[in-house]
N, C-alpha and C positions, 0 to 999 in steps of 0.2 A: 907568544903566538899560540893560539889554541889549535886543536887537531884539524878543524875545518879550514882554518886559514893556511895551515901547513900543507894540507891536501891540495888546496887551490894552487899554492906555489909550485908544488910538484907537477900538477896537471898543466899549469901554464908553461913550465920549463920543458917537460917531457912529452906532453900529449897534444898541445895546441899549436896549430900552424895557421898562418894567414898569408895569403898572396893574392893579389889582384889578377896578375897575368903571368902564366895561364892559371885559371882557377882549377880547383880540384874537381874530379868527377866522383860523385857519391854513389853508393849502392843503388839508389833510386834512379841513377842516370842523370840527375840534376847536376848542374855546375854550381860551385860555391867557392868563394874566396876563403872559407873557413874549413879546417879539417881538424877533427879530434880523434887521435889514436889513443884511446883510453887504455889499451892493453899495455902501452909503454909505462903506464902508472900502475895498473892493477897487477902486473907481473913484476913490479919492482918491490923488493921486500918492505921498505918503509911505506911505499904507496899502498901496498896490499893491506897492511895493518891499519893504516889510516882510513882506507875505504871501508873496511869492516867496522871500525869504530863509528865513523860518521854515518854510514848507512844504518847501523843499528840505532843510533840516536834519532835518525829521521823516522824510523818505523816502529820503535819500541812500544809505543802505546796502542798499536793496532793489534787486534786479536788474531794474529797469524800463527799457524802451526809450522809453516814452511815458506821458503822463498826459492824462486828459481826463474830461469828464463831461457831463451834460445841460446844453445851452445854456439859459440865460443865466448862471446863477449860477456855473457852473464855468469859464466862458471866461476871465475875467481871472486867476483863480487858476492855471489851466493855463499860460497865456501867461507870467505873471510868474515862475512857478516854472521853466519851461523856459528863460527868459532868464537867470535867476540860475544855473541849472545850467550853461548854456553858458559863462557868465563864470567858472565854477569848473572848466571843462575837461571837462564831461560833456554829452553830447548826449542830450536828453530831449525827444522830439517832443510838442508840444501837439496834442491832438485835440479836436474839437467833436462831440458827439453830438446829432444833431437830434432834435426832439420828434416829427417826422414825416419820412418819407423825402423827398428832393429830388423835385420834381414833374416834372422834365425830365432829359434826359441820362442819366446813370448811375442815377438814382433811389436814391442811396446814403444810408445813415444817418449815416456817419462822415465828417467833413471833416478833412483833414490828411494828412500824409505817413505812410502805413502800409506802404510798400514793404519796409522792413527792420525792421518792428516785430513783436515777438512778445508780450512781456510789458508789460502796461499797469496803471497804478494809476488806479482810478476816483476822481475828485475831486468834491467838493461843498462848498458853503459851510456849510450847516447840515443836520444830520439830525434829524428828529423821528420819523417812522414808518419812514424808510428808503426810502420808495417811489420817489423820483426817483433815488436812488443805485442802487437795484436795477434800475430801468429802464435806466439807463446801463450797468450791468454786463451786462444781458441783450443790449443792442444791440451792445456791444463784443464779447461772446462770439459772437453770431450772425454777426459780421463776421470771425470767424476769429482773434480776438485772445484771449490768455490774461490774464484779470484776476487779478493776484497780491495785490492789497490795495485797500482804499479809504482815502482820507485826506480829512479834513474840517477846516474851521476850528473849528466849534462842534458838539459833540454835546449836544443838548437833554436827553439822559438820559430819553427818553420811549419807549424800546423800539426805536428805529431801529438802534442798534448791534447789538442782539440779532437783529433781523430779518435784517440783512445777514450777520452771522456764522453764522446758520442756513444760509445759502447756501454756507458754506465760505470766505467772504472775511473776512480780518482787517481790523478798522477801527482806524485811527490818528486821533487828534484833537489839535489844538493846544490846545483849551480845552473845558471842559464848562460846562453851565448853572450848576453849583455854584460854579465860579470867579467867575461874575458875582454870585451870591447872597452870596458871602463879602464882596465889595467893597460891595454894596448894603446889606447888614446890618451892615457894618463893625465 
């Protein structure tokens, strides 16, 4: 079993839930029989390592200096990917995009070393409507960085990819909801 297959198994066991009745309420307020709690995987030691390896494989050919997204979902992904990149000889700075600006000091939106950063990949765990990824893209852009792509663990295939791509940002995903349906329906 390769890294991506093993990561899928961990996501399926720890992060994926399906139930028809009652459905889950999502951040967007929508009801869905699907729920993906990626933090159960990204905060698991083996899951975290595999996320870093797999995400790096997904983005390694892009000319990025940094990766980051809206806190909290993107934080372990950005950090594990940056650590794996460094082990492979590539410097990729992890960034954290705040949900609101810092209340003191510089009052900045972005945490991390942006001194020599130009090109950034926006990271997220799951996209549904694309709202949180788009917010991260806007904050990164407002901070003078160029977002060259977005990369996510799971695309729920509910319009988020299209909403992000309408903004001119290509979306890469490790998995889609249909991957989980294939296993669930077996």
